[in-house]
One Martini backbone bead per residue (centre of mass of N, CA, C, O) as a GRO file, in nm:
protein
  411
    1UNK     BB    1  -3.041  -0.015   0.444
    2UNK     BB    2  -3.124  -0.310   0.406
    3UNK     BB    3  -3.270  -0.274   0.137
    4UNK     BB    4  -3.030  -0.159  -0.019
    5UNK     BB    5  -2.838  -0.394   0.023
    6UNK     BB    6  -3.019  -0.622  -0.114
    7UNK     BB    7  -3.040  -0.485  -0.386
    8UNK     BB    8  -2.734  -0.485  -0.446
    9UNK     BB    9  -2.692  -0.786  -0.402
   10UNK     BB   10  -2.887  -0.888  -0.621
   11UNK     BB   11  -2.756  -0.737  -0.853
   12UNK     BB   12  -2.480  -0.868  -0.821
   13UNK     BB   13  -2.577  -1.167  -0.825
   14UNK     BB   14  -2.698  -1.174  -1.109
   15UNK     BB   15  -2.431  -1.147  -1.259
   16UNK     BB   16  -2.290  -1.390  -1.125
   17UNK     BB   17  -2.491  -1.605  -1.220
   18UNK     BB   18  -2.449  -1.576  -1.518
   19UNK     BB   19  -2.151  -1.651  -1.508
   20UNK     BB   20  -2.194  -1.933  -1.370
   21UNK     BB   21  -2.364  -2.063  -1.584
   22UNK     BB   22  -2.153  -2.052  -1.805
   23UNK     BB   23  -1.917  -2.188  -1.643
   24UNK     BB   24  -2.073  -2.452  -1.574
   25UNK     BB   25  -2.107  -2.556  -1.856
   26UNK     BB   26  -1.808  -2.579  -1.907
   27UNK     BB   27  -1.731  -2.750  -1.661
   28UNK     BB   28  -1.899  -3.002  -1.734
   29UNK     BB   29  -1.780  -3.060  -2.009
   30UNK     BB   30  -1.479  -3.073  -1.929
   31UNK     BB   31  -1.501  -3.286  -1.700
   32UNK     BB   32  -1.619  -3.518  -1.880
   33UNK     BB   33  -1.355  -3.506  -2.093
   34UNK     BB   34  -1.086  -3.494  -1.905
   35UNK     BB   35  -1.094  -3.592  -1.641
   36UNK     BB   36  -0.968  -3.567  -1.327
   37UNK     BB   37  -0.661  -3.519  -1.378
   38UNK     BB   38  -0.680  -3.284  -1.594
   39UNK     BB   39  -0.874  -3.115  -1.426
   40UNK     BB   40  -0.671  -3.068  -1.197
   41UNK     BB   41  -0.477  -2.894  -1.368
   42UNK     BB   42  -0.680  -2.668  -1.422
   43UNK     BB   43  -0.731  -2.597  -1.123
   44UNK     BB   44  -0.439  -2.513  -1.064
   45UNK     BB   45  -0.430  -2.270  -1.248
   46UNK     BB   46  -0.665  -2.110  -1.116
   47UNK     BB   47  -0.531  -2.098  -0.839
   48UNK     BB   48  -0.280  -1.936  -0.922
   49UNK     BB   49  -0.428  -1.688  -1.026
   50UNK     BB   50  -0.576  -1.618  -0.764
   51UNK     BB   51  -0.334  -1.594  -0.582
   52UNK     BB   52  -0.178  -1.369  -0.738
   53UNK     BB   53  -0.404  -1.155  -0.733
   54UNK     BB   54  -0.464  -1.129  -0.427
   55UNK     BB   55  -0.176  -1.075  -0.330
   56UNK     BB   56  -0.130  -0.819  -0.529
   57UNK     BB   57  -0.353  -0.637  -0.404
   58UNK     BB   58  -0.266  -0.563  -0.104
   59UNK     BB   59  -0.546  -0.440   0.017
   60UNK     BB   60  -0.654  -0.209  -0.184
   61UNK     BB   61  -0.959  -0.251  -0.193
   62UNK     BB   62  -1.016  -0.191   0.109
   63UNK     BB   63  -0.875   0.079   0.132
   64UNK     BB   64  -1.048   0.229  -0.076
   65UNK     BB   65  -1.331   0.179   0.070
   66UNK     BB   66  -1.235   0.360   0.328
   67UNK     BB   67  -1.265   0.601   0.172
   68UNK     BB   68  -1.379   0.895   0.104
   69UNK     BB   69  -1.593   1.007  -0.140
   70UNK     BB   70  -1.446   1.289  -0.199
   71UNK     BB   71  -1.166   1.101  -0.271
   72UNK     BB   72  -1.204   0.889  -0.503
   73UNK     BB   73  -1.022   0.975  -0.743
   74UNK     BB   74  -0.753   0.993  -0.590
   75UNK     BB   75  -0.761   0.710  -0.457
   76UNK     BB   76  -0.773   0.548  -0.722
   77UNK     BB   77  -0.501   0.639  -0.837
   78UNK     BB   78  -0.336   0.530  -0.601
   79UNK     BB   79  -0.425   0.237  -0.633
   80UNK     BB   80  -0.325   0.187  -0.923
   81UNK     BB   81  -0.028   0.258  -0.879
   82UNK     BB   82   0.020   0.038  -0.664
   83UNK     BB   83  -0.067  -0.206  -0.841
   84UNK     BB   84   0.153  -0.173  -1.055
   85UNK     BB   85   0.390  -0.206  -0.867
   86UNK     BB   86   0.317  -0.494  -0.768
   87UNK     BB   87   0.305  -0.630  -1.042
   88UNK     BB   88   0.603  -0.597  -1.113
   89UNK     BB   89   0.714  -0.762  -0.876
   90UNK     BB   90   0.542  -1.021  -0.913
   91UNK     BB   91   0.631  -1.097  -1.205
   92UNK     BB   92   0.925  -1.153  -1.130
   93UNK     BB   93   0.870  -1.377  -0.922
   94UNK     BB   94   0.711  -1.569  -1.106
   95UNK     BB   95   0.925  -1.604  -1.325
   96UNK     BB   96   1.142  -1.721  -1.137
   97UNK     BB   97   0.980  -1.964  -1.037
   98UNK     BB   98   0.925  -2.095  -1.315
   99UNK     BB   99   1.225  -2.117  -1.402
  100UNK     BB  100   1.315  -2.308  -1.163
  101UNK     BB  101   1.058  -2.524  -1.120
  102UNK     BB  102   0.862  -2.591  -1.356
  103UNK     BB  103   0.526  -2.644  -1.325
  104UNK     BB  104   0.509  -2.552  -1.626
  105UNK     BB  105   0.481  -2.482  -1.921
  106UNK     BB  106   0.569  -2.228  -2.120
  107UNK     BB  107   0.286  -2.152  -2.224
  108UNK     BB  108   0.142  -2.139  -1.946
  109UNK     BB  109   0.331  -1.936  -1.811
  110UNK     BB  110   0.271  -1.702  -2.009
  111UNK     BB  111  -0.034  -1.686  -1.956
  112UNK     BB  112  -0.016  -1.616  -1.659
  113UNK     BB  113   0.144  -1.353  -1.689
  114UNK     BB  114  -0.063  -1.213  -1.876
  115UNK     BB  115  -0.319  -1.242  -1.682
  116UNK     BB  116  -0.226  -1.039  -1.452
  117UNK     BB  117  -0.311  -0.775  -1.584
  118UNK     BB  118  -0.628  -0.780  -1.611
  119UNK     BB  119  -0.677  -0.886  -1.323
  120UNK     BB  120  -0.574  -0.640  -1.172
  121UNK     BB  121  -0.770  -0.422  -1.294
  122UNK     BB  122  -1.040  -0.567  -1.242
  123UNK     BB  123  -1.016  -0.583  -0.934
  124UNK     BB  124  -1.002  -0.273  -0.878
  125UNK     BB  125  -1.270  -0.200  -1.024
  126UNK     BB  126  -1.461  -0.332  -0.825
  127UNK     BB  127  -1.414  -0.130  -0.593
  128UNK     BB  128  -1.515   0.118  -0.743
  129UNK     BB  129  -1.815   0.021  -0.794
  130UNK     BB  130  -1.885  -0.037  -0.499
  131UNK     BB  131  -1.845   0.255  -0.402
  132UNK     BB  132  -2.080   0.351  -0.622
  133UNK     BB  133  -2.312   0.123  -0.616
  134UNK     BB  134  -2.231  -0.072  -0.887
  135UNK     BB  135  -2.302  -0.393  -0.870
  136UNK     BB  136  -2.386  -0.497  -1.152
  137UNK     BB  137  -2.119  -0.440  -1.296
  138UNK     BB  138  -1.959  -0.645  -1.134
  139UNK     BB  139  -2.135  -0.893  -1.230
  140UNK     BB  140  -2.033  -0.864  -1.547
  141UNK     BB  141  -1.746  -0.974  -1.556
  142UNK     BB  142  -1.785  -1.284  -1.591
  143UNK     BB  143  -1.973  -1.293  -1.838
  144UNK     BB  144  -1.773  -1.159  -2.028
  145UNK     BB  145  -1.553  -1.371  -2.013
  146UNK     BB  146  -1.733  -1.620  -2.099
  147UNK     BB  147  -1.826  -1.523  -2.375
  148UNK     BB  148  -1.549  -1.508  -2.503
  149UNK     BB  149  -1.470  -1.797  -2.447
  150UNK     BB  150  -1.705  -1.933  -2.607
  151UNK     BB  151  -1.639  -1.815  -2.880
  152UNK     BB  152  -1.348  -1.926  -2.902
  153UNK     BB  153  -1.425  -2.225  -2.854
  154UNK     BB  154  -1.614  -2.256  -3.096
  155UNK     BB  155  -1.407  -2.185  -3.318
  156UNK     BB  156  -1.216  -2.438  -3.226
  157UNK     BB  157  -1.415  -2.690  -3.176
  158UNK     BB  158  -1.390  -2.770  -2.874
  159UNK     BB  159  -1.125  -2.768  -2.743
  160UNK     BB  160  -0.909  -2.973  -2.498
  161UNK     BB  161  -0.675  -2.791  -2.475
  162UNK     BB  162  -0.533  -2.648  -2.214
  163UNK     BB  163  -0.384  -2.401  -2.337
  164UNK     BB  164  -0.634  -2.301  -2.496
  165UNK     BB  165  -0.828  -2.261  -2.260
  166UNK     BB  166  -0.644  -2.049  -2.122
  167UNK     BB  167  -0.637  -1.847  -2.355
  168UNK     BB  168  -0.942  -1.786  -2.360
  169UNK     BB  169  -0.952  -1.678  -2.075
  170UNK     BB  170  -0.759  -1.440  -2.122
  171UNK     BB  171  -0.925  -1.299  -2.342
  172UNK     BB  172  -1.169  -1.243  -2.162
  173UNK     BB  173  -1.014  -1.062  -1.960
  174UNK     BB  174  -0.916  -0.850  -2.166
  175UNK     BB  175  -1.189  -0.754  -2.280
  176UNK     BB  176  -1.306  -0.670  -2.008
  177UNK     BB  177  -1.101  -0.446  -1.942
  178UNK     BB  178  -1.176  -0.243  -2.168
  179UNK     BB  179  -1.478  -0.183  -2.032
  180UNK     BB  180  -1.438  -0.201  -1.708
  181UNK     BB  181  -1.213  -0.008  -1.690
  182UNK     BB  182  -1.164   0.333  -1.562
  183UNK     BB  183  -0.950   0.515  -1.738
  184UNK     BB  184  -1.075   0.817  -1.703
  185UNK     BB  185  -1.026   0.810  -1.362
  186UNK     BB  186  -0.714   0.843  -1.407
  187UNK     BB  187  -0.397   0.982  -1.249
  188UNK     BB  188  -0.090   0.883  -1.374
  189UNK     BB  189   0.259   0.817  -1.300
  190UNK     BB  190   0.573   0.719  -1.253
  191UNK     BB  191   0.607   0.868  -0.984
  192UNK     BB  192   0.350   0.751  -0.846
  193UNK     BB  193   0.441   0.459  -0.858
  194UNK     BB  194   0.702   0.493  -0.691
  195UNK     BB  195   0.528   0.646  -0.444
  196UNK     BB  196   0.329   0.391  -0.347
  197UNK     BB  197   0.438   0.290  -0.071
  198UNK     BB  198   0.248   0.447   0.120
  199UNK     BB  199  -0.009   0.298   0.036
  200UNK     BB  200   0.095   0.010   0.113
  201UNK     BB  201   0.120   0.065   0.415
  202UNK     BB  202  -0.191   0.115   0.459
  203UNK     BB  203  -0.271  -0.184   0.326
  204UNK     BB  204  -0.128  -0.407   0.500
  205UNK     BB  205  -0.354  -0.528   0.678
  206UNK     BB  206  -0.526  -0.625   0.431
  207UNK     BB  207  -0.313  -0.806   0.309
  208UNK     BB  208  -0.305  -1.005   0.546
  209UNK     BB  209  -0.603  -1.076   0.540
  210UNK     BB  210  -0.623  -1.186   0.243
  211UNK     BB  211  -0.401  -1.397   0.271
  212UNK     BB  212  -0.539  -1.559   0.491
  213UNK     BB  213  -0.801  -1.618   0.334
  214UNK     BB  214  -0.663  -1.762   0.097
  215UNK     BB  215  -0.522  -1.984   0.253
  216UNK     BB  216  -0.786  -2.100   0.365
  217UNK     BB  217  -0.931  -2.155   0.070
  218UNK     BB  218  -0.654  -2.311  -0.076
  219UNK     BB  219  -0.480  -2.513   0.093
  220UNK     BB  220  -0.644  -2.773   0.055
  221UNK     BB  221  -0.584  -2.813  -0.249
  222UNK     BB  222  -0.275  -2.829  -0.224
  223UNK     BB  223  -0.276  -3.070  -0.028
  224UNK     BB  224  -0.422  -3.270  -0.208
  225UNK     BB  225  -0.220  -3.263  -0.440
  226UNK     BB  226   0.031  -3.357  -0.275
  227UNK     BB  227  -0.098  -3.628  -0.128
  228UNK     BB  228  -0.322  -3.735  -0.374
  229UNK     BB  229  -0.345  -3.579  -0.634
  230UNK     BB  230  -0.522  -3.509  -0.927
  231UNK     BB  231  -0.766  -3.689  -0.886
  232UNK     BB  232  -0.851  -3.582  -0.608
  233UNK     BB  233  -0.867  -3.285  -0.701
  234UNK     BB  234  -1.091  -3.332  -0.905
  235UNK     BB  235  -1.307  -3.409  -0.696
  236UNK     BB  236  -1.277  -3.167  -0.508
  237UNK     BB  237  -1.312  -2.945  -0.728
  238UNK     BB  238  -1.596  -3.024  -0.813
  239UNK     BB  239  -1.734  -2.978  -0.537
  240UNK     BB  240  -1.621  -2.688  -0.487
  241UNK     BB  241  -1.761  -2.551  -0.722
  242UNK     BB  242  -2.042  -2.547  -0.589
  243UNK     BB  243  -1.963  -2.384  -0.345
  244UNK     BB  244  -1.858  -2.140  -0.503
  245UNK     BB  245  -2.124  -2.075  -0.647
  246UNK     BB  246  -2.325  -2.061  -0.389
  247UNK     BB  247  -2.132  -1.831  -0.245
  248UNK     BB  248  -2.208  -1.566  -0.396
  249UNK     BB  249  -2.414  -1.442  -0.205
  250UNK     BB  250  -2.241  -1.399   0.052
  251UNK     BB  251  -2.025  -1.242  -0.104
  252UNK     BB  252  -2.211  -1.004  -0.183
  253UNK     BB  253  -2.272  -0.918   0.102
  254UNK     BB  254  -1.984  -0.853   0.190
  255UNK     BB  255  -1.911  -0.636  -0.028
  256UNK     BB  256  -2.158  -0.440   0.025
  257UNK     BB  257  -2.129  -0.409   0.340
  258UNK     BB  258  -1.845  -0.293   0.361
  259UNK     BB  259  -1.905  -0.004   0.260
  260UNK     BB  260  -2.102   0.063   0.489
  261UNK     BB  261  -1.923  -0.021   0.741
  262UNK     BB  262  -1.685   0.183   0.686
  263UNK     BB  263  -1.905   0.371   0.799
  264UNK     BB  264  -1.927   0.475   1.092
  265UNK     BB  265  -2.251   0.380   1.219
  266UNK     BB  266  -2.435   0.270   0.977
  267UNK     BB  267  -2.433  -0.015   1.128
  268UNK     BB  268  -2.626  -0.160   1.334
  269UNK     BB  269  -2.686  -0.411   1.551
  270UNK     BB  270  -2.978  -0.469   1.460
  271UNK     BB  271  -2.917  -0.483   1.158
  272UNK     BB  272  -2.719  -0.719   1.173
  273UNK     BB  273  -2.916  -0.927   1.287
  274UNK     BB  274  -3.111  -0.920   1.045
  275UNK     BB  275  -2.908  -0.993   0.825
  276UNK     BB  276  -2.817  -1.265   0.951
  277UNK     BB  277  -3.096  -1.399   0.956
  278UNK     BB  278  -3.151  -1.386   0.655
  279UNK     BB  279  -2.895  -1.536   0.567
  280UNK     BB  280  -2.961  -1.797   0.718
  281UNK     BB  281  -3.228  -1.867   0.578
  282UNK     BB  282  -3.111  -1.886   0.293
  283UNK     BB  283  -2.894  -2.099   0.363
  284UNK     BB  284  -3.079  -2.333   0.438
  285UNK     BB  285  -3.211  -2.363   0.161
  286UNK     BB  286  -2.957  -2.399  -0.022
  287UNK     BB  287  -2.816  -2.628   0.139
  288UNK     BB  288  -3.046  -2.835   0.108
  289UNK     BB  289  -3.036  -2.856  -0.199
  290UNK     BB  290  -2.744  -2.947  -0.216
  291UNK     BB  291  -2.771  -3.210  -0.050
  292UNK     BB  292  -3.010  -3.345  -0.223
  293UNK     BB  293  -2.821  -3.302  -0.506
  294UNK     BB  294  -2.545  -3.454  -0.494
  295UNK     BB  295  -2.574  -3.690  -0.700
  296UNK     BB  296  -2.644  -3.515  -0.946
  297UNK     BB  297  -2.393  -3.319  -0.940
  298UNK     BB  298  -2.195  -3.556  -0.985
  299UNK     BB  299  -2.309  -3.800  -1.158
  300UNK     BB  300  -2.527  -3.673  -1.342
  301UNK     BB  301  -2.328  -3.444  -1.469
  302UNK     BB  302  -2.019  -3.593  -1.467
  303UNK     BB  303  -2.023  -3.890  -1.379
  304UNK     BB  304  -1.890  -4.184  -1.249
  305UNK     BB  305  -1.600  -4.066  -1.185
  306UNK     BB  306  -1.763  -3.861  -0.957
  307UNK     BB  307  -1.875  -4.022  -0.707
  308UNK     BB  308  -1.670  -3.920  -0.481
  309UNK     BB  309  -1.816  -3.623  -0.466
  310UNK     BB  310  -2.083  -3.656  -0.309
  311UNK     BB  311  -1.991  -3.632  -0.009
  312UNK     BB  312  -1.863  -3.352  -0.048
  313UNK     BB  313  -2.120  -3.197  -0.114
  314UNK     BB  314  -2.261  -3.252   0.156
  315UNK     BB  315  -2.051  -3.116   0.337
  316UNK     BB  316  -2.056  -2.834   0.187
  317UNK     BB  317  -2.343  -2.753   0.275
  318UNK     BB  318  -2.254  -2.669   0.563
  319UNK     BB  319  -2.044  -2.466   0.482
  320UNK     BB  320  -2.242  -2.278   0.340
  321UNK     BB  321  -2.405  -2.198   0.588
  322UNK     BB  322  -2.160  -2.063   0.730
  323UNK     BB  323  -2.116  -1.848   0.517
  324UNK     BB  324  -2.384  -1.697   0.565
  325UNK     BB  325  -2.323  -1.622   0.862
  326UNK     BB  326  -2.031  -1.486   0.820
  327UNK     BB  327  -2.057  -1.253   0.618
  328UNK     BB  328  -2.165  -1.009   0.795
  329UNK     BB  329  -1.957  -1.035   1.024
  330UNK     BB  330  -1.697  -0.993   0.855
  331UNK     BB  331  -1.760  -0.708   0.750
  332UNK     BB  332  -1.753  -0.562   1.022
  333UNK     BB  333  -1.467  -0.641   1.113
  334UNK     BB  334  -1.295  -0.565   0.844
  335UNK     BB  335  -1.412  -0.249   0.850
  336UNK     BB  336  -1.275  -0.197   1.108
  337UNK     BB  337  -1.049  -0.096   1.369
  338UNK     BB  338  -1.008  -0.420   1.449
  339UNK     BB  339  -0.831  -0.566   1.232
  340UNK     BB  340  -0.557  -0.593   1.381
  341UNK     BB  341  -0.672  -0.769   1.619
  342UNK     BB  342  -0.788  -0.999   1.433
  343UNK     BB  343  -0.548  -1.127   1.276
  344UNK     BB  344  -0.433  -1.343   1.474
  345UNK     BB  345  -0.694  -1.514   1.467
  346UNK     BB  346  -0.704  -1.566   1.162
  347UNK     BB  347  -0.428  -1.703   1.147
  348UNK     BB  348  -0.485  -1.935   1.347
  349UNK     BB  349  -0.718  -2.058   1.179
  350UNK     BB  350  -0.546  -2.118   0.931
  351UNK     BB  351  -0.334  -2.295   1.067
  352UNK     BB  352  -0.533  -2.507   1.160
  353UNK     BB  353  -0.622  -2.592   0.877
  354UNK     BB  354  -0.343  -2.676   0.768
  355UNK     BB  355  -0.259  -2.880   0.986
  356UNK     BB  356  -0.501  -3.071   0.959
  357UNK     BB  357  -0.446  -3.139   0.663
  358UNK     BB  358  -0.159  -3.257   0.698
  359UNK     BB  359  -0.251  -3.486   0.895
  360UNK     BB  360  -0.536  -3.611   0.752
  361UNK     BB  361  -0.513  -3.646   0.442
  362UNK     BB  362  -0.308  -3.890   0.434
  363UNK     BB  363  -0.517  -4.078   0.600
  364UNK     BB  364  -0.832  -3.987   0.466
  365UNK     BB  365  -0.829  -3.775   0.259
  366UNK     BB  366  -1.058  -3.552   0.121
  367UNK     BB  367  -1.275  -3.574   0.348
  368UNK     BB  368  -1.108  -3.432   0.567
  369UNK     BB  369  -1.101  -3.148   0.439
  370UNK     BB  370  -1.407  -3.097   0.457
  371UNK     BB  371  -1.435  -3.124   0.769
  372UNK     BB  372  -1.228  -2.904   0.840
  373UNK     BB  373  -1.393  -2.667   0.727
  374UNK     BB  374  -1.615  -2.680   0.937
  375UNK     BB  375  -1.444  -2.627   1.186
  376UNK     BB  376  -1.307  -2.347   1.092
  377UNK     BB  377  -1.573  -2.200   1.031
  378UNK     BB  378  -1.676  -2.211   1.323
  379UNK     BB  379  -1.437  -2.069   1.462
  380UNK     BB  380  -1.467  -1.814   1.289
  381UNK     BB  381  -1.746  -1.737   1.397
  382UNK     BB  382  -1.662  -1.696   1.693
  383UNK     BB  383  -1.463  -1.469   1.635
  384UNK     BB  384  -1.662  -1.273   1.506
  385UNK     BB  385  -1.856  -1.247   1.747
  386UNK     BB  386  -1.653  -1.130   1.943
  387UNK     BB  387  -1.587  -0.868   1.772
  388UNK     BB  388  -1.868  -0.757   1.739
  389UNK     BB  389  -1.915  -0.707   2.040
  390UNK     BB  390  -1.680  -0.512   2.077
  391UNK     BB  391  -1.764  -0.297   1.871
  392UNK     BB  392  -2.054  -0.233   1.999
  393UNK     BB  393  -1.953  -0.153   2.277
  394UNK     BB  394  -1.789   0.094   2.186
  395UNK     BB  395  -2.018   0.242   2.040
  396UNK     BB  396  -2.202   0.273   2.289
  397UNK     BB  397  -2.007   0.434   2.467
  398UNK     BB  398  -1.974   0.676   2.276
  399UNK     BB  399  -2.272   0.758   2.267
  400UNK     BB  400  -2.305   0.813   2.570
  401UNK     BB  401  -2.087   1.032   2.591
  402UNK     BB  402  -2.212   1.233   2.385
  403UNK     BB  403  -2.485   1.262   2.540
  404UNK     BB  404  -2.352   1.362   2.820
  405UNK     BB  405  -2.182   1.618   2.762
  406UNK     BB  406  -2.392   1.858   2.745
  407UNK     BB  407  -2.508   1.822   3.037
  408UNK     BB  408  -2.240   1.885   3.184
  409UNK     BB  409  -2.201   2.172   3.076
  410UNK     BB  410  -2.472   2.291   3.188
  411UNK     BB  411  -2.387   2.247   3.494
   0.00000   0.00000   0.00000
């Protein structure tokens, strides 16, 4: 099982790396030419898109992966119907919010609303292919988007207009949807969409889980934007971009292990220990490279304006190591029947992160937010270890009971 897991993880990771290489080339060029303040605006747009997509997924990706393989076609149709229902409600809410608060220009607001359609379908399609163990296809999603983006950007003469850059990104997502989403595998109707509330009730626990995780991973950036402004967010976003890129490998481990762990008893405690140890070893290597390359990644690639990001990259290297340790542990906990009991602890850890950011970012700036991530990632690891032990204690007890039962009957 471990060999199969890492084969799928590497396959998945290969596609993700290709996409990140392309997106990093764009990121470096745009960051060097937009300067931190305008780059911060671009980062805010991408944050809003990610927030809206993950929130509107409403835990449906995890719910779908928990379904038995024999029901995959029916479950996928239910998942898509529910996702369309949530998209409709979410799009109305987003439009009302934009209309009242006007955080973006009209053109950018329209692009965001349009982008939610392909992003919704592409996100659900990822769960479908992970369930079928087609990890490499999942990895091709980002490269496809970036190739279309680069073609459109080249035709425009490498325009640095923010609305145009966002439009090219949307086009990439739309073209990807055309080939990536398995349209032939769904059977939905208007009635099924209306009746999808029952599916959403079942995915509710996972919706709360993903919302908590998203708040944890993005609240710091929103806090930095609010208290320190776009320039500070540009520095923080530049450093965070490297963390986000290098965390693709632990992320791939999480997504691929989730499908295996969702089948109760498939991942033993000993196998989890081996997977975690391997993940830790790889994490030490990659985090060390990130730390030693901090000055090159910030000043060398992005220019003198980003010198303030150097210390952030160094701090994030330790965060990255914790990501590697937490990835397999989180997969076991979140795919188990303990997810409802885990939620209050996950929420408390997120609240701790947000509160610490609100208290210390105004006093010490963006560096405080980076250190806070280390603290709450460590406390998150302790929570995961606690629940992993609980899960495997229950599994061991059940196994002993099943083994003892036949002998009792024979007596």
